C-alpha positions as CSV (number, residue, x, y, z in Angstrom):
1,M,0.0,-0.1,0.1
2,T,1.6,3.5,-0.9
3,F,0.4,7.1,0.4
4,E,-0.5,8.2,-3.0
5,G,-3.0,5.4,-3.1
6,W,-4.7,6.1,0.1
7,I,-4.8,9.8,-1.2
8,L,-6.8,8.4,-3.8
9,I,-9.1,6.7,-1.7
10,L,-9.7,9.5,0.9
11,G,-10.0,11.9,-2.1
12,Y,-12.6,10.2,-3.6
13,V,-14.4,9.8,-0.6
14,A,-14.4,13.2,0.4
15,I,-15.9,14.7,-2.9
16,L,-18.6,12.2,-2.8
17,L,-19.3,13.7,0.8
18,A,-19.1,17.2,-0.9
19,L,-21.5,16.2,-3.3
20,A,-24.0,14.4,-1.1
21,K,-26.4,17.1,-0.1
22,P,-26.2,19.0,-3.6
23,V,-27.5,15.8,-5.1
24,G,-29.7,15.1,-2.4
25,L,-31.3,18.3,-2.6
26,W,-32.3,17.6,-6.4
27,L,-33.5,14.1,-5.4
28,F,-35.8,15.9,-2.7
29,A,-37.2,18.2,-5.2
30,L,-38.1,15.2,-7.5
31,Y,-39.2,12.9,-4.6
32,E,-41.7,16.0,-3.8
33,G,-42.8,16.5,-7.7
34,R,-41.7,20.1,-7.1
35,R,-40.6,22.3,-10.3
36,T,-36.9,22.7,-11.3
37,P,-35.2,24.7,-13.5
38,L,-35.2,21.9,-16.2
39,H,-39.1,22.3,-15.9
40,Y,-39.0,25.3,-18.3
41,V,-37.3,22.9,-21.1
42,L,-38.6,19.7,-20.4
43,G,-41.9,20.4,-18.6
44,P,-44.0,20.1,-22.0
45,V,-42.4,17.0,-22.6
46,E,-43.3,15.3,-19.4
47,R,-46.9,16.5,-19.8
48,G,-46.8,15.1,-23.3
49,F,-45.9,11.4,-22.3
50,Y,-48.8,11.6,-19.5
51,K,-51.2,12.7,-22.5
52,L,-50.2,10.1,-24.6
53,A,-50.3,7.4,-21.9
54,G,-53.7,8.7,-20.6
55,I,-51.8,9.1,-17.1
56,N,-52.9,11.6,-14.5
57,P,-49.4,11.9,-12.3
58,D,-51.4,13.6,-9.6
59,E,-53.3,10.4,-8.7
60,E,-51.4,8.2,-6.2
61,Q,-51.3,4.8,-5.5
62,S,-51.6,2.4,-2.7
63,W,-48.6,0.1,-2.5
64,R,-50.4,-2.8,-4.5
65,R,-51.2,-0.6,-7.4
66,Y,-47.7,1.0,-7.4
67,A,-46.0,-2.7,-7.0
68,V,-48.5,-4.2,-9.9
69,H,-47.9,-1.0,-12.3
70,M,-44.2,-1.4,-12.0
71,L,-44.1,-5.2,-12.4
72,L,-46.2,-4.6,-15.6
73,F,-43.6,-1.9,-16.7
74,N,-40.7,-4.4,-16.2
75,F,-42.2,-7.3,-17.9
76,A,-43.4,-5.5,-21.1
77,L,-39.5,-4.3,-20.7
78,M,-38.2,-7.4,-20.7
79,A,-40.5,-8.7,-23.4
80,F,-39.4,-5.9,-25.7
81,T,-35.8,-6.4,-25.1
82,Y,-36.3,-10.2,-25.9
83,A,-38.0,-9.6,-29.0
84,V,-35.0,-7.3,-30.1
85,L,-32.5,-9.6,-29.7
86,R,-34.4,-12.3,-31.2
87,L,-34.9,-10.2,-34.4
88,Q,-31.8,-8.7,-34.3
89,G,-30.6,-10.3,-37.8
90,L,-33.5,-8.5,-39.3
91,L,-33.1,-5.0,-38.0
92,P,-31.0,-2.3,-39.3
93,L,-27.6,-0.7,-38.0
94,N,-26.0,-4.2,-37.8
95,G,-22.9,-3.2,-39.8
96,L,-21.2,-6.6,-39.1
97,G,-24.2,-8.8,-39.8
98,Y,-24.8,-10.5,-36.5
99,G,-27.7,-12.9,-36.5
100,A,-30.2,-13.7,-34.0
101,V,-29.3,-14.2,-30.3
102,G,-30.3,-17.7,-29.2
103,P,-33.7,-18.1,-27.2
104,D,-31.6,-18.8,-23.6
105,G,-29.0,-16.0,-24.3
106,A,-31.8,-13.7,-25.1
107,F,-33.7,-14.7,-22.0
108,N,-30.9,-14.4,-19.8
109,T,-29.9,-10.7,-21.4
110,A,-33.4,-9.5,-21.2
111,I,-34.0,-10.3,-17.5
112,S,-30.4,-8.9,-16.8
113,F,-31.0,-5.6,-18.3
114,T,-34.5,-5.3,-16.9
115,T,-33.4,-5.9,-13.5
116,N,-30.6,-3.6,-13.6
117,T,-28.1,-6.5,-13.3
118,N,-26.8,-6.4,-16.6
119,W,-24.5,-9.5,-16.4
120,Q,-23.3,-10.4,-19.8
121,W,-22.2,-14.2,-20.7
122,Y,-21.6,-12.8,-24.3
123,S,-18.7,-10.7,-25.7
124,G,-20.5,-7.2,-26.6
125,E,-18.8,-6.1,-30.0
126,A,-19.0,-9.8,-31.5
127,T,-22.0,-10.4,-30.9
128,L,-24.7,-7.4,-30.7
129,S,-25.4,-4.8,-33.4
130,N,-25.4,-1.2,-32.6
131,L,-29.5,-1.2,-32.7
132,S,-29.6,-3.9,-29.7
133,Q,-27.1,-1.9,-28.0
134,M,-29.0,1.2,-28.2
135,L,-32.5,0.0,-28.6
136,G,-32.4,-3.0,-26.2
137,L,-29.9,-2.4,-23.6
138,T,-29.2,1.5,-23.4
139,I,-32.9,2.2,-22.9
140,Q,-32.9,-0.5,-20.3
141,N,-30.2,1.2,-18.5
142,F,-32.1,4.4,-18.2
143,L,-35.4,3.0,-17.1
144,S,-34.1,0.2,-14.6
145,A,-32.3,2.7,-12.8
146,A,-35.2,5.2,-12.7
147,T,-37.2,2.3,-11.3
148,G,-34.8,1.7,-8.7
149,I,-34.7,5.6,-7.8
150,A,-38.6,5.1,-7.7
151,L,-38.9,2.5,-5.5
152,A,-36.7,4.3,-2.9
153,F,-39.1,7.0,-3.0
154,A,-42.0,4.9,-2.5
155,L,-40.4,3.5,0.6
156,F,-39.2,7.1,1.7
157,R,-42.8,8.1,1.7
158,G,-43.8,5.2,3.5
159,F,-41.9,6.4,6.5
160,A,-42.7,10.1,6.2
161,R,-46.4,10.0,5.7
162,R,-48.8,9.6,8.8
163,E,-52.0,7.4,8.3
164,M,-51.9,7.5,4.8
165,K,-52.3,4.5,2.1
166,L,-50.8,5.9,-0.9
167,L,-47.0,6.0,-1.8
168,G,-47.1,8.4,-4.9
169,N,-47.6,7.4,-8.9
170,F,-45.1,5.1,-10.3
171,W,-45.5,6.8,-13.8
172,A,-44.7,10.1,-12.4
173,D,-41.7,9.1,-10.2
174,V,-40.0,7.1,-13.2
175,T,-40.7,10.0,-15.9
176,R,-39.2,12.8,-13.6
177,I,-36.1,10.9,-12.6
178,T,-35.5,9.9,-16.3
179,L,-36.0,13.3,-17.4
180,Y,-34.9,15.6,-14.7
181,L,-31.9,13.7,-13.2
182,L,-30.6,10.9,-15.4
183,L,-31.2,12.2,-18.7
184,P,-29.2,15.7,-18.3
185,I,-26.4,14.4,-16.4
186,C,-25.8,11.7,-18.9
187,I,-25.7,14.3,-21.9
188,V,-23.0,16.4,-20.3
189,Y,-21.2,13.0,-18.9
190,A,-21.3,11.3,-22.7
191,L,-19.8,14.5,-24.1
192,F,-17.3,14.6,-21.4
193,L,-16.2,10.9,-22.3
194,I,-16.3,11.7,-26.0
195,A,-13.7,14.7,-25.4
196,S,-11.8,12.1,-23.6
197,G,-11.6,9.6,-26.5
198,V,-14.5,7.5,-26.1
199,P,-16.1,6.4,-29.5
200,Q,-19.8,7.8,-30.3
201,T,-20.8,6.6,-33.9
202,L,-23.1,4.4,-35.9
203,A,-20.0,2.9,-37.8
204,A,-19.7,-0.9,-36.7
205,S,-15.9,-0.8,-37.0
206,V,-12.8,0.5,-38.7
207,D,-9.9,-1.2,-40.1
208,I,-6.3,-0.2,-39.2
209,N,-3.0,-0.8,-39.7
210,T,-1.2,-2.0,-36.5
211,I,2.6,-0.9,-36.0
212,E,3.6,-4.6,-36.9
213,G,2.1,-3.7,-40.3
214,A,-0.7,-6.3,-40.3
215,R,-4.4,-5.4,-40.8
216,Q,-7.2,-5.3,-37.9
217,T,-10.5,-4.4,-37.5
218,L,-11.8,-2.3,-34.4
219,A,-15.4,-2.4,-32.9
220,L,-16.8,1.0,-33.0
221,G,-20.0,2.2,-32.1
222,P,-22.2,4.7,-29.7
223,V,-20.2,3.6,-26.6
224,A,-20.3,6.7,-25.1
225,S,-24.0,7.4,-24.6
226,Q,-24.3,3.7,-23.2
227,E,-21.1,4.0,-20.8
228,A,-22.6,7.6,-19.3
229,I,-25.8,5.7,-18.1
230,K,-24.0,2.5,-17.6
231,M,-22.2,4.1,-14.6
232,L,-24.7,6.6,-13.2
233,G,-27.5,4.3,-13.3
234,T,-25.2,1.5,-11.7
235,N,-26.0,-0.9,-14.4
236,G,-22.5,-2.2,-15.4
237,G,-23.1,-3.7,-18.7
238,G,-20.1,-3.1,-20.8
239,F,-20.0,-2.0,-24.8
240,F,-16.9,-4.4,-25.1
241,N,-16.3,-7.7,-23.5
242,A,-13.2,-6.0,-21.7
243,N,-15.6,-3.5,-20.0
244,S,-14.2,-0.6,-18.6
245,A,-10.9,-2.1,-18.9
246,H,-11.1,-1.4,-22.3
247,P,-9.5,1.7,-23.5
248,F,-12.6,2.7,-25.9
249,E,-14.6,2.5,-22.5
250,N,-12.2,3.9,-20.0
251,P,-9.3,5.5,-21.4
252,T,-7.5,7.7,-18.9
253,A,-6.9,8.0,-15.2
254,L,-9.1,10.8,-15.2
255,T,-12.2,9.2,-17.0
256,N,-11.6,6.0,-14.4
257,F,-12.1,8.8,-11.5
258,V,-15.1,10.2,-12.9
259,Q,-16.4,6.9,-13.4
260,M,-16.0,5.8,-9.9
261,L,-17.7,8.8,-8.5
262,S,-20.8,8.4,-11.0
263,I,-21.2,5.4,-9.6
264,F,-21.8,6.4,-6.2
265,V,-22.6,10.0,-6.3
266,I,-26.7,9.2,-6.3
267,G,-26.4,6.5,-3.5
268,F,-24.8,9.5,-1.5
269,G,-27.4,11.8,-2.4
270,L,-30.3,9.4,-1.3
271,T,-29.1,9.0,2.2
272,W,-29.1,12.7,2.6
273,C,-32.7,12.7,0.5
274,F,-34.0,9.8,3.1
275,G,-33.3,12.1,5.9
276,K,-34.8,15.0,4.3
277,A,-37.8,13.4,3.8
278,V,-38.3,12.1,7.2
279,G,-37.5,15.6,8.6
280,N,-34.2,14.8,10.2
281,T,-31.0,14.9,7.8
282,R,-29.1,13.2,10.7
283,Q,-30.9,10.0,10.0
284,G,-29.6,10.2,6.6
285,W,-26.0,11.0,7.5
286,A,-26.1,8.0,10.3
287,I,-26.9,5.9,7.4
288,L,-24.0,7.1,5.3
289,A,-21.8,6.8,8.4
290,A,-22.9,3.0,8.9
291,M,-22.5,2.3,4.8
292,L,-19.0,4.0,4.9
293,V,-17.6,1.9,8.0
294,L,-18.3,-1.2,5.8
295,F,-17.0,0.2,2.6
296,F,-13.5,1.2,4.3
297,A,-13.1,-2.0,5.9
298,G,-13.7,-3.7,2.6
299,V,-11.3,-1.1,0.6
300,T,-8.6,-1.8,3.4
301,V,-8.7,-5.6,3.2
302,T,-8.8,-5.6,-0.7
303,Y,-6.0,-3.1,-0.7
304,W,-3.9,-4.9,1.6
305,Q,-4.0,-8.3,-0.2
306,E,-3.5,-6.7,-3.7
307,A,-0.5,-5.1,-2.8
308,A,0.9,-7.9,-0.8
309,G,0.9,-9.9,-4.0
310,N,0.9,-13.5,-4.6
311,P,3.6,-15.2,-2.6
312,I,3.7,-18.2,-5.1
313,V,4.5,-16.0,-7.9
314,Q,7.0,-13.8,-5.6
315,E,9.2,-17.0,-4.8
316,L,9.6,-17.3,-8.9
317,G,11.1,-13.6,-9.0
318,A,8.1,-11.5,-9.7
319,S,8.5,-9.0,-6.6
320,G,5.8,-6.7,-5.5
321,G,1.9,-6.6,-5.6
322,N,-0.4,-8.4,-7.8
323,M,-0.8,-6.6,-10.7
324,E,-2.2,-9.9,-12.9
325,G,-5.7,-8.8,-14.7
326,K,-5.1,-5.2,-13.8
327,E,-4.5,-2.3,-16.4
328,V,-1.2,-0.7,-15.8
329,R,-2.6,3.0,-16.7
330,F,-4.6,2.3,-13.6
331,G,-2.1,0.4,-10.8
332,I,-3.3,-1.4,-7.9
333,A,-5.1,1.4,-5.8
334,A,-7.2,2.5,-8.6
335,S,-8.2,-1.0,-9.6
336,V,-8.6,-2.1,-6.0
337,L,-11.0,1.1,-5.5
338,F,-13.0,0.3,-8.6
339,S,-13.8,-3.1,-7.5
340,V,-15.1,-2.7,-4.0
341,V,-17.4,0.7,-5.4
342,T,-18.7,-1.8,-8.1
343,T,-19.2,-4.3,-6.0
344,A,-20.6,-2.2,-2.7
345,A,-23.0,-0.3,-5.7
346,S,-25.0,-3.2,-7.9
347,C,-23.0,-1.8,-11.0
348,G,-20.9,-4.7,-12.0
349,A,-18.7,-2.7,-14.0
350,V,-14.8,-4.1,-14.0
351,N,-11.6,-2.2,-14.7
352,A,-9.5,-5.2,-13.7
353,M,-10.5,-8.9,-13.6
354,H,-11.6,-10.0,-10.1
355,D,-10.6,-13.6,-11.1
356,S,-7.4,-12.7,-11.2
357,F,-7.3,-11.0,-7.6
358,T,-5.8,-12.7,-4.6
359,A,-8.2,-15.1,-2.7
360,L,-9.0,-12.7,-0.1
361,G,-8.7,-9.8,-2.2
362,G,-11.4,-11.4,-4.6
363,M,-13.7,-12.3,-1.4
364,I,-14.5,-8.8,-0.5
365,P,-16.2,-8.0,-3.9
366,L,-17.7,-11.5,-3.4
367,F,-19.1,-10.5,0.3
368,N,-20.3,-7.1,-1.2
369,M,-22.8,-8.7,-3.2
370,Q,-23.5,-11.1,-0.5
371,L,-24.5,-8.4,1.7
372,G,-27.2,-7.3,-0.9
373,E,-24.9,-4.4,-2.2
374,I,-26.4,-2.1,0.4
375,V,-23.0,-0.1,0.9
376,I,-24.0,3.0,-0.6
377,G,-25.5,0.2,-3.3
378,G,-27.3,0.8,-6.5
379,V,-29.5,3.4,-7.2
380,G,-32.4,3.1,-5.1
381,A,-32.1,-0.4,-4.4
382,G,-29.4,0.2,-2.0
383,I,-30.8,2.6,0.4
384,Y,-34.1,0.3,0.3
385,G,-32.0,-2.9,1.1
386,F,-30.4,-0.9,3.6
387,L,-33.3,0.0,5.3
388,L,-34.4,-3.2,5.4
389,F,-31.8,-4.0,7.5
390,A,-32.5,-0.8,9.8
391,I,-35.9,-2.4,10.6
392,L,-34.3,-5.4,11.9
393,A,-31.5,-3.1,13.7
394,V,-34.2,-1.4,15.6
395,F,-36.3,-4.5,16.4
396,V,-33.1,-5.9,18.1
397,A,-33.0,-2.6,20.0
398,G,-36.1,-2.6,21.0
399,L,-35.8,-6.0,22.6
400,M,-32.8,-4.5,24.4
401,V,-34.4,-1.4,25.8
402,G,-37.7,-3.4,26.6
403,R,-40.3,-1.4,24.2
404,T,-42.1,-1.5,20.8
405,P,-39.3,-0.7,18.3
406,E,-39.5,2.7,16.5
407,Y,-37.7,4.2,13.5
408,V,-38.0,7.7,12.0
409,G,-41.6,8.0,14.1
410,K,-43.0,4.6,13.0
411,K,-43.7,1.8,15.3
412,V,-41.9,-1.3,13.6
413,E,-44.0,-4.1,14.5
414,A,-44.3,-8.0,13.6
415,K,-45.9,-7.5,10.2
416,E,-42.9,-5.4,9.2
417,V,-40.3,-7.4,10.9
418,K,-41.8,-10.6,9.0
419,L,-41.8,-8.9,5.6
420,A,-38.0,-7.5,6.3
421,V,-36.8,-11.0,6.9
422,L,-38.8,-12.5,3.9
423,A,-37.0,-9.8,1.8
424,I,-33.6,-10.2,2.8
425,A,-33.8,-13.8,3.1
426,I,-34.2,-14.1,-1.0
427,L,-30.7,-13.5,-1.3
428,P,-29.1,-16.4,0.4
429,L,-31.9,-18.5,-0.3
430,C,-30.9,-18.2,-4.2
431,I,-27.6,-17.8,-3.7
432,L,-26.7,-21.3,-2.0
433,V,-29.1,-23.3,-3.5
434,F,-28.3,-22.6,-7.1
435,T,-24.6,-22.6,-6.2
436,A,-24.9,-25.8,-4.6
437,I,-26.8,-27.4,-7.6
438,S,-24.3,-25.9,-10.2
439,A,-21.4,-27.6,-7.8
440,V,-22.7,-30.8,-8.2
441,L,-24.6,-31.4,-11.6
442,P,-22.1,-31.9,-14.7
443,S,-23.6,-28.8,-16.6
444,G,-22.7,-26.5,-13.8
445,L,-18.9,-28.2,-13.3
446,A,-18.3,-27.6,-16.9
447,G,-18.5,-23.9,-16.4
448,P,-15.3,-23.0,-13.9
449,L,-12.1,-22.8,-15.7
450,N,-10.3,-23.6,-12.5
451,Q,-10.2,-26.9,-9.7
452,G,-10.6,-26.8,-6.2
453,P,-11.6,-23.9,-4.2
454,H,-11.1,-21.3,-6.8
455,G,-13.4,-22.9,-9.3
456,F,-16.1,-23.0,-6.4
457,S,-15.7,-19.6,-6.1
458,E,-16.2,-18.5,-9.8
459,I,-19.3,-20.4,-9.3
460,L,-20.4,-19.0,-6.0
461,Y,-19.7,-15.0,-7.3
462,A,-21.6,-15.6,-10.2
463,Y,-25.0,-16.4,-8.5
464,S,-24.0,-14.0,-5.8
465,S,-23.8,-11.4,-8.5
466,A,-26.8,-12.6,-10.5
467,T,-29.0,-12.7,-7.5
468,G,-27.5,-9.3,-5.9
469,N,-28.0,-7.7,-9.4
470,N,-24.6,-6.3,-9.8
471,G,-23.8,-8.5,-13.2
472,S,-19.8,-8.6,-12.5
473,A,-18.1,-12.1,-12.7
474,F,-15.0,-14.1,-11.7
475,A,-14.0,-14.1,-15.6
476,G,-13.2,-17.6,-15.5
477,L,-16.7,-18.8,-15.5
478,S,-18.1,-20.0,-18.9
479,A,-21.4,-19.1,-18.5
480,G,-22.7,-19.0,-21.7
481,T,-25.0,-22.1,-21.5
482,P,-28.5,-23.0,-21.5
483,F,-27.6,-24.1,-17.9
484,Y,-26.6,-21.2,-16.7
485,N,-28.3,-18.8,-18.8
486,G,-31.4,-20.4,-17.4
487,L,-30.5,-20.5,-13.8
488,L,-28.6,-17.0,-13.7
489,G,-31.6,-15.4,-15.2
490,T,-33.8,-16.6,-12.4
491,A,-31.6,-16.0,-9.8
492,M,-31.8,-12.2,-11.1
493,W,-35.4,-12.1,-11.3
494,L,-36.1,-13.3,-8.0
495,G,-33.1,-11.1,-6.6
496,R,-34.8,-8.0,-8.1
497,F,-38.7,-8.7,-7.4
498,F,-38.9,-10.9,-4.6
499,V,-37.2,-8.2,-2.4
500,I,-39.3,-5.2,-4.0
501,V,-42.8,-6.7,-3.4
502,P,-42.3,-7.3,0.2
503,M,-40.6,-3.9,0.8
504,L,-43.3,-2.1,-0.8
505,A,-45.8,-3.7,1.4
506,I,-43.6,-2.7,4.4
507,A,-44.1,0.9,2.6
508,G,-47.8,0.9,2.6
509,S,-48.0,-0.7,6.3
510,L,-45.9,2.2,7.6
511,A,-47.7,4.8,5.6
512,A,-50.9,3.7,7.2
513,K,-49.2,4.3,11.0
514,K,-49.5,7.4,13.1
515,Y,-46.0,9.6,13.8
516,T,-44.7,8.4,17.5
517,P,-42.7,11.5,19.0
518,E,-39.5,10.4,20.5
519,S,-39.4,10.0,24.2
520,A,-37.0,9.7,26.8
521,G,-37.3,6.0,26.2
522,S,-36.8,5.8,22.7
523,F,-33.7,4.1,21.0
524,P,-31.1,7.2,19.3
525,T,-31.0,6.5,15.6
526,T,-28.6,9.1,14.8
527,G,-25.5,8.4,17.0
528,A,-22.6,6.2,16.9
529,L,-24.5,3.4,19.0
530,W,-26.5,3.0,16.2
531,V,-24.2,3.1,13.3
532,G,-22.3,0.5,15.3
533,L,-25.5,-1.6,15.6
534,L,-26.2,-1.4,12.3
535,V,-23.1,-2.7,11.0
536,G,-22.9,-5.3,13.4
537,I,-26.4,-6.7,12.2
538,I,-25.3,-6.7,8.6
539,L,-22.0,-8.3,9.4
540,I,-23.9,-11.2,11.7
541,L,-26.1,-11.7,9.3
542,G,-24.2,-11.9,6.6
543,G,-21.1,-13.6,8.2
544,L,-23.2,-16.4,9.6
545,T,-25.1,-17.1,6.5
546,F,-22.4,-16.9,4.0
547,L,-19.3,-17.7,6.2
548,P,-19.4,-21.6,5.3
549,S,-19.4,-20.9,1.8
550,L,-16.7,-18.6,1.6
551,A,-14.6,-20.8,3.8
552,L,-15.0,-23.5,0.9
553,G,-14.1,-20.9,-1.5
554,P,-11.8,-17.9,-0.9
555,I,-10.8,-18.9,2.5
556,A,-9.6,-22.2,1.5
557,D,-8.1,-20.8,-1.7
558,H,-6.2,-18.5,0.8
559,L,-4.8,-21.2,2.8
560,A,-3.7,-23.2,-0.1
561,M,-1.8,-19.9,-1.5
562,I,0.2,-19.7,1.7
563,R,1.2,-23.3,1.7
564,G,2.3,-22.9,-2.2
565,Q,-0.4,-25.4,-3.2
566,L,-1.6,-24.9,-7.0
567,F,-4.6,-26.4,-8.7
């Protein structure tokens, strides 16, 4: 570890802390449906959408109606993406003449981008046309991100409202978030990327002469526009197979830093927005503090392991840290920071290959996903996932102080606790069951590149990534088969919507409750004690659930490395 590396990490967090309140204020304006300066330009567009769709944005919905409309919207998006991929060979903007994507691959990809997972079993530049990249994937990047933020707004209203049964209007939330937040930022962001050297063209490829005199074809396309929302919306699906390690997606140290900032910036703002929504911004800062404790712990372990390097390789004469699978233009510190950021959020973009990390260095990104990617988390999904853990934490606190649990003025009763447990339990259920199936069946065992504990880690990482809606991978797993496309697609769907529906039910239940003012007997939820309880609950649940599987994978892999054992 170096001084410069820690300056990068600390500077990164400092900038995000400075942006948390300004971004949170903008999000709060959208949460309340207030006018912004952009309404003067985009207001007619918003009203036009409502008129065409026959929607009254002022007509609010119960949690059930909100959930049904959200599910129907996402199912329609999934069917649309599936159709685009299956009909790719007949559609325009297909300069390289790619044929239709197979049924299982189209099924997996359609679910992947609908659920904000963006898992990619394919090489983008060798599989998809420019039209498929734009119409099938980039649109989904915007709308899946907007859906996540809209759902966070619905839960905020559940905590903030008193004796009401309405949570807002799903269509109005998604429209405003897309028009006034995601789209304007991405236009500016894409222009910055273009100026930095990222391509933005409808040309499919260009032929060049290499230094050696050979002729080479380089894939091109509308990369910058996809890259911007890929990062800002914590989507993560790359235009190219190498993702953000590819120089056409991430050419410089500056673009790398800005990409990392964009992954976290909305998540930081949403914590402040939550505090503002419930009338106490200290609540938002407390949540952010707990997230940052977990984040710094993850960065420290990963940086320590990658800087220490692999002793087996060092004995062969290659001294220094572990640079395998990393770009020289980024180095160890920036690669480590990116890996922890992208798995703490549900982004999944990578600028280094996690499969090449040391065993414990690769375990932290894996564990981030197994926690539900709540350490800042994906846009919207991170904060509502974290609040589910907060409900469990106040339940434990209530047991300790001997009174009914309360959080931000709402009584947390048996119904909310049961629904929170149900939502949280879907992750370990899918991850562990699907991993077990794949670790014993021939179709599953055909996927890992490596033998032994590292091969097991490749399988475990895949299902952790899919269920957690992350999308990154231990690249050694060959997952483009009907077996993996089917199971991973199912895991993505369950991991997204089987968390959302119980969460909305909690929001509806809380919105109907009376406000209970804090008293001398209330458990404080803004101080260091609360932050420590939150961190402890998250680590205990994650540790008890996933420690056996981690022991079989990265921990066993680390012990084997120390002994000099290879597989």
